[in-house]
C-alpha positions as CSV (number, residue, x, y, z in Angstrom):
1,M,32.0,29.3,19.1
2,H,33.6,25.9,19.6
3,H,30.4,24.1,18.8
4,S,29.8,26.0,15.6
5,V,33.3,25.4,14.4
6,S,33.0,21.7,15.1
7,A,29.8,21.5,13.4
8,V,31.2,23.1,10.3
9,L,34.3,20.9,10.2
10,L,32.1,17.8,10.6
11,F,30.1,18.6,7.5
12,L,33.1,19.6,5.5
13,F,34.5,16.3,6.3
14,L,31.4,14.4,5.4
15,A,31.4,16.3,2.1
16,G,34.9,15.2,1.2
17,E,35.4,12.5,-1.3
18,G,36.0,9.0,0.2
19,A,35.1,10.5,3.7
20,A,32.1,8.0,4.2
21,L,30.9,4.5,3.5
22,A,27.5,4.7,1.8
23,Q,24.8,2.5,3.1
24,S,23.2,0.7,0.4
25,P,19.8,1.9,-1.0
26,S,18.0,-1.4,-0.4
27,S,19.0,-1.2,3.3
28,A,18.0,2.4,3.6
29,V,14.3,1.9,2.6
30,A,11.6,-0.5,4.2
31,L,11.2,-3.7,2.4
32,S,7.9,-4.1,0.5
33,V,5.3,-7.0,0.3
34,R,7.2,-10.1,-0.3
35,R,5.3,-12.9,-2.5
36,I,6.4,-16.6,-2.2
37,E,4.7,-19.1,-4.6
38,L,5.0,-22.8,-3.5
39,V,5.3,-25.7,-5.9
40,S,4.5,-29.4,-5.3
41,D,8.2,-30.4,-5.7
42,D,9.5,-31.5,-2.6
43,A,13.0,-30.2,-3.6
44,Q,11.9,-26.5,-3.5
45,P,14.6,-24.7,-1.5
46,A,13.3,-22.9,1.7
47,A,12.7,-19.3,1.1
48,E,14.8,-16.8,3.5
49,V,12.9,-14.2,5.3
50,A,14.3,-11.3,7.2
51,V,13.2,-10.8,10.9
52,S,14.2,-8.3,13.4
53,P,13.8,-7.9,17.2
54,G,10.6,-6.0,18.4
55,L,9.4,-5.9,14.7
56,S,6.4,-7.7,13.4
57,T,6.6,-10.1,10.4
58,V,3.2,-11.4,9.3
59,F,2.6,-14.4,6.8
60,L,-0.5,-14.6,4.9
61,F,-1.5,-17.8,3.4
62,D,-4.0,-18.5,0.7
63,S,-4.8,-22.1,2.2
64,E,-5.7,-22.8,5.8
65,V,-2.9,-23.9,8.0
66,S,-2.8,-26.1,11.0
67,R,-1.9,-24.6,14.3
68,E,-0.8,-27.9,15.7
69,G,1.5,-28.4,12.6
70,L,3.4,-25.2,13.1
71,A,7.1,-26.0,13.8
72,L,9.4,-22.9,14.8
73,E,13.0,-23.4,15.7
74,G,14.1,-21.2,18.9
75,R,10.5,-20.2,19.7
76,E,11.7,-19.1,23.1
77,R,13.4,-16.3,21.3
78,F,10.0,-14.9,20.0
79,A,8.0,-12.5,21.9
80,M,4.9,-13.2,20.0
81,V,3.9,-16.2,17.9
82,D,0.1,-15.6,16.8
83,A,-1.1,-18.6,14.6
84,G,-4.6,-18.2,12.9
85,L,-6.2,-20.1,10.2
86,N,-4.7,-18.1,7.3
87,T,-2.1,-16.0,9.2
88,L,1.1,-16.2,11.3
89,R,2.5,-13.2,13.1
90,L,5.9,-13.4,14.5
91,V,7.7,-10.7,16.8
92,P,11.3,-11.8,17.7
93,S,12.5,-10.7,21.2
94,E,16.0,-9.0,22.0
95,A,17.2,-12.7,22.6
96,I,17.5,-13.2,18.8
97,T,20.8,-12.2,17.5
98,G,21.9,-10.8,14.2
99,G,22.7,-13.5,11.5
100,E,20.8,-16.3,13.3
101,R,19.0,-18.5,11.0
102,L,16.0,-20.4,12.4
103,K,13.7,-22.9,10.5
104,L,9.9,-22.3,10.2
105,T,7.6,-25.0,8.9
106,V,3.9,-24.7,8.5
107,R,1.5,-27.5,7.5
108,F,-1.7,-27.2,5.4
109,Q,-5.0,-28.6,6.5
110,D,-6.5,-29.9,3.2
111,G,-3.8,-32.5,2.5
112,A,-3.1,-31.2,-1.0
113,A,0.3,-30.8,-2.4
114,P,2.4,-29.4,-1.1
115,A,1.3,-30.4,2.2
116,S,3.8,-28.1,4.0
117,A,6.1,-25.1,3.6
118,T,9.3,-24.3,5.0
119,F,11.1,-21.0,5.4
120,V,14.4,-19.8,7.0
121,L,14.1,-16.8,9.3
122,V,17.2,-14.8,9.0
123,A,17.7,-12.3,12.0
124,H,18.7,-8.8,11.2
125,P,19.6,-6.3,13.7
126,A,17.2,-3.7,12.3
127,R,15.6,-4.8,9.0
128,S,12.6,-7.2,8.8
129,E,10.0,-8.2,6.0
130,A,6.7,-7.0,7.5
131,H,4.4,-8.8,5.1
132,V,4.9,-12.1,3.3
133,E,2.1,-13.6,1.2
134,V,2.6,-17.3,0.5
135,Y,0.7,-18.7,-2.5
136,R,0.0,-22.2,-2.8
137,R,-2.6,-22.1,-5.6
138,K,-2.3,-20.1,-8.8
139,R,-2.0,-16.5,-8.1
140,R,-4.8,-13.9,-9.3
141,V,-3.9,-11.5,-12.3
142,E,-4.5,-8.6,-9.6
143,S,-1.6,-10.1,-7.5
144,Y,0.8,-10.1,-10.4
145,Q,-0.2,-6.4,-11.3
146,E,0.2,-5.2,-7.8
147,E,3.7,-6.8,-7.8
148,V,4.5,-5.0,-11.0
149,R,3.2,-1.6,-9.8
150,Q,5.5,-2.0,-6.5
151,A,8.5,-3.0,-8.7
152,R,8.0,0.2,-10.8
153,I,7.9,2.3,-7.5
154,E,10.9,0.7,-6.1
155,A,12.9,1.1,-9.4
156,E,12.0,4.8,-9.4
157,Q,13.2,5.0,-5.8
158,Y,16.6,3.4,-7.1
159,K,16.7,5.8,-10.1
160,E,16.2,8.9,-7.7
161,E,18.8,7.6,-5.4
162,N,21.3,7.0,-8.1
163,A,20.7,10.5,-9.6
164,R,21.3,11.9,-6.0
165,L,24.6,10.0,-5.8
166,R,25.8,11.1,-9.1
167,A,25.1,14.7,-8.3
168,E,26.9,14.4,-4.9
169,R,29.8,12.7,-6.6
170,S,30.1,15.5,-9.2
171,A,29.9,18.2,-6.6
172,P,33.0,20.0,-5.3
173,D,34.4,19.2,-2.1
174,G,34.5,21.5,1.2
175,L,32.2,24.2,1.8
176,T,31.6,24.7,-1.9
177,G,30.2,21.4,-2.1
178,L,27.8,22.0,0.8
179,I,26.6,25.2,-0.8
180,S,26.1,23.6,-4.3
181,T,24.1,20.6,-3.1
182,A,22.0,22.9,-1.1
183,V,22.7,20.8,2.1
184,L,23.1,24.2,4.1
185,S,20.4,26.3,2.0
186,G,21.1,29.4,4.0
187,R,20.6,27.8,7.3
188,G,24.0,26.8,8.4
189,V,24.7,23.8,10.8
190,D,22.9,23.3,14.3
191,F,24.7,21.5,17.0
192,R,23.8,19.7,20.2
193,D,25.8,17.7,22.7
194,L,23.8,14.6,23.6
195,T,26.4,12.8,25.7
196,E,24.7,13.1,28.9
197,G,21.1,12.4,27.8
198,V,21.7,9.4,25.4
199,T,21.4,5.9,27.0
200,Q,23.0,2.7,25.8
201,A,21.6,-0.7,25.8
202,P,23.7,-3.4,27.6
203,G,25.9,-5.8,26.0
204,G,26.9,-3.4,23.1
205,A,30.0,-4.2,21.0
206,A,31.8,-0.9,22.1
207,S,31.0,1.7,24.7
208,K,29.9,5.3,24.0
209,H,32.1,8.1,25.0
210,L,30.7,11.1,23.3
211,V,27.6,11.8,21.2
212,Y,26.8,14.8,19.2
213,A,24.0,15.6,16.9
214,Y,23.9,17.9,13.8
215,R,21.3,19.3,11.6
216,T,21.3,21.4,8.4
217,A,18.2,22.3,6.1
218,R,18.4,18.8,4.5
219,R,20.5,16.5,6.5
220,V,21.0,15.5,10.1
221,A,23.9,13.6,11.6
222,V,25.1,11.7,14.7
223,E,28.7,11.6,15.7
224,V,29.6,8.8,18.3
225,T,32.8,8.4,19.9
226,L,33.2,4.8,21.0
227,K,35.5,3.0,23.4
228,Y,36.8,-0.5,23.4
229,V,34.8,-2.7,26.0
230,G,37.6,-5.0,27.0
231,D,36.7,-8.3,25.8
232,A,35.6,-7.8,22.1
233,Q,37.4,-8.3,18.8
234,P,37.9,-5.0,16.7
235,W,34.5,-3.9,15.5
236,T,33.5,-1.6,12.6
237,A,30.1,-0.4,12.0
238,V,28.7,-0.9,8.4
239,G,25.0,-0.2,8.8
240,A,22.8,2.0,10.9
241,M,19.2,2.6,11.6
242,L,17.4,5.8,13.2
243,R,14.1,4.8,14.3
244,G,11.3,6.8,16.1
245,K,8.9,5.9,18.9
246,A,6.3,5.1,16.1
247,N,8.7,2.9,14.3
248,E,9.1,5.5,11.6
249,E,12.7,5.5,10.2
250,M,14.9,8.2,8.9
251,K,16.5,7.4,5.5
252,V,20.3,6.8,6.4
253,L,22.6,7.9,3.5
254,R,25.9,6.9,4.9
255,V,27.9,5.5,7.8
256,W,31.5,6.3,8.4
257,Q,33.9,5.1,11.1
258,S,37.5,6.5,11.5
259,G,38.7,3.1,12.4
260,P,38.1,-0.3,13.9
261,V,37.3,-0.1,17.7
262,A,40.1,-2.2,19.3
263,S,42.1,-2.7,22.3
264,G,44.1,0.2,23.5
265,P,43.6,3.8,24.6
266,A,42.4,5.1,21.3
267,V,38.8,5.9,20.6
268,Q,37.1,5.8,17.2
269,R,34.4,8.0,15.7
270,V,31.2,6.8,13.9
271,V,29.2,9.4,11.9
272,V,25.7,8.6,10.7
273,E,24.2,10.9,8.2
274,A,20.5,10.9,7.3
275,E,18.1,12.6,5.2
276,A,15.7,14.9,6.9
277,A,13.5,18.1,5.9
278,S,13.7,21.0,8.2
279,E,10.2,20.2,9.5
280,S,11.2,16.6,10.5
281,P,10.7,15.4,14.1
282,K,13.5,16.0,16.4
283,G,13.2,12.9,18.2
284,P,13.8,10.9,20.3
285,F,15.3,8.3,18.2
286,T,16.9,4.9,18.7
287,L,20.2,4.6,16.9
288,K,21.4,1.1,16.1
289,L,24.8,0.4,14.6
290,W,25.8,-3.2,13.3
291,D,28.8,-4.8,12.0
292,A,29.4,-6.8,8.7
293,D,27.7,-10.1,10.1
294,G,25.1,-8.2,12.1
295,R,25.8,-10.2,15.3
296,R,27.5,-7.4,17.3
297,T,25.7,-4.2,17.7
298,V,25.6,-0.9,19.5
299,T,22.3,0.6,20.5
300,L,21.6,4.1,21.7
301,G,18.5,5.6,23.0
302,N,17.1,9.0,23.6
303,V,18.9,10.6,20.4
304,T,17.5,14.0,19.5
305,F,18.3,16.6,16.8
306,P,18.5,20.4,17.2
């Protein structure tokens, strides 16, 4: 009885206006193919490319590059650096920290201008650009057509996201809101206490105290109660990722925190809500939370849903 009441109270709270901080749509979907065009002008600014621990970022060049001419700042913080004639695959290790900026320079073999290209790798706790195409010569028409096609797909995704947010904002609060948006859809709320089974990676910005999981017909949520670790500054989660064993990600809709985790006896709750159909996998998932600058994180493993 206590479990069912707690679950209903949680979703009533989530449905209330102002009860959550929405994760931006751009951070909720995977980044598509990135295309970078080089010019012969030496003053061209270095392009920033997002990388993340354990995730692969592959550069594809339209000209052959020199393996000996590769210069990567902080190379020891990468689990893999695999350079080919036209490709470069990078996999950062857990040693890289969010917000870190590392310079990457590649040199081309033919001596034509530009002779080299420089990028700034920006570390993020959970997001990376998986595929980066670098063009030194004039791009083919097909490449531009594919870019336009992808832009249309992304625009449609944003349109759908905007429509969903508008529909939720116009819905009434409380239980009526849950019914009107079909979140419950005749199923109710399933609840599971994950406190004993969930693991936490060392060095987190806060310590987990309680972990609960919830599922409705269309949504899942993880509620984590966090404690102060003793030597950290106040910490607030602004983003979250739920990733499965095969690197599949659930679409995070919002992240809400009751208050900053700070010194003192008080604990704070973080709720991560994600979109999931009833047939979605139940886990296990890895939950990663990060703060505004992405440097201090909380990572929980073995998260499952009812």
